N, C-alpha and C positions, 0 to 999 in steps of 0.2 A: 640378541639375535642368535638364538640357539641353532638357526638354520646353517651358519657357517661351520660350527662345531659338528654338528651332525653330518654335514657334507664332507667335511675333512675326514672324520672317522670312517664313513662308508668308503670313500674314495681310497684311503690309505689301506683299508682291508682289501679292496679289490686290486689296487695297483702293487701292493707289496708282494715280493717273493715269499716273505714269511707271514702271509696273512693269517696263518693258523696259530701264530705265536703272538701272545699279547706284548705290545710294545710298551712296556712300563717297567719301572724299577721302584722298589719300596725302600724307604729310609725311615725306619721307626714308624712314627704316625703319618708320615708323608709318602705319597704316591706321586712320582713324575711320570706322565704319559707323554710319549713323544712319537712323531712320525715326519717323514719327508716324502713329498710326491711332486710330480710335474705339475706346474700351475695351469697348464692347459686342461687339466682334469677338472678344474673348477667351472661351474657354470658362469657364463658371462655376468649374470646378475650379481652373484656372490662376489665375484672378482671386482666388479664395479663398486659394490657397496663398501669393500674393505681396502680399496686402492691398491689391488694386487694386479700386477701386469701378467696377463695370460699369455703363455708361449710354451712351445715345445722345448725351448732351450733355456727355460727358467723353472727353477725348483722352489718349493715352499717348505719351510721347516716349521712345524707346529708343536708347541710344549704347553702342557697344562700341569698345574701343581694342586693337588688335593690333600687335605688333611682329615684324618679320621679322629674322632673324639668319642671315647667310650663305645657304645653300640650305635651310635648315630650314623647315618649315611655320610660318607666322605664329602667335604664341602670344599669349593675352590678357594685358594688363598692367593694373595698378591705375593710376588717375589721379584728379586732382581735376577734377570736371566741373560747370560751372556753365552754366544755360541760361535763356533768356527768349524770349518770343514777343511779337511786336507785330502787332496786327491792322491792317487798312487804315484804320481810323479813327484810328490812332495810339495806342490803348491798349496799354500794355506789361504783360506779366505775368512776373514772376520765377517760375521753375519750381523747386521744390525737387526735387533729384535724389538718389536713394539708390542705394547699391551693392547689387548682388545677386552672391553668389559661388556659382558651381555646383560641386558636388563633382566634376565632371569637368574643372575648370580654367577654365571660362569665367567672365568677369567682365563685367557690363554694369550700366549705369546707367539707371534709369527714373525718370520724373516724370509727373505728371498735371496737366491743366488743364481748365477748363470751356470749352465751345465752343458756338456757335450754328450753325443750318443755314446752309450755304454761307459760313461764315466762313472767311477766309483768314489764315494767319499766316505771318510771316516769322520764322523761328527763328535765333537767335544762340546758338552753343554754344562755350564756351571749355574747352579740354582741356588739362591739364598732366599728362602722364605722369609717374610716379615716376623721379627721376633726370634729367629733362630740364629745362633751364634756361628755355626759352621756351615759352609756351603756344601751342596751334594754335587757330585760329578757323575754325569751320565755320558756313556759312550756308546755309539752305534754306528753301523755301516749301512749304506744304501747305495744302490746302482740305479742310474737313471738311463732311460731310453728315449731318445728324441726323434727317431725316424719310424 
């Protein structure tokens, strides 16, 4: 279901303060794409299809891992993904990530957490692609608005 991936990418671009900056980091042949947004921005159909609770006070983190091989377009790869978010008061929340496999070959990892209005999180994501010996660490900051 490429619909969720496309919806998340579009919504992240619209919802993100840094919409003009690509939210991805490259590690050799691997590219890790990431975003976080309020789950209320998802359509009810998409949220229901993936078991995501829609709410202004819920955030969704989305991670995808792609690998480039030679001159071929980058392809999705499976990975172990762990994520946590720390707000500015120092409270850390571990985020349970789950894998979503799209019939079109897309693979992404989503997790949810509760948020408050204007709460800012520093996210730390550890990604270990299949067959890779060392994990990649991605860090990013996101502020959420619930009102």
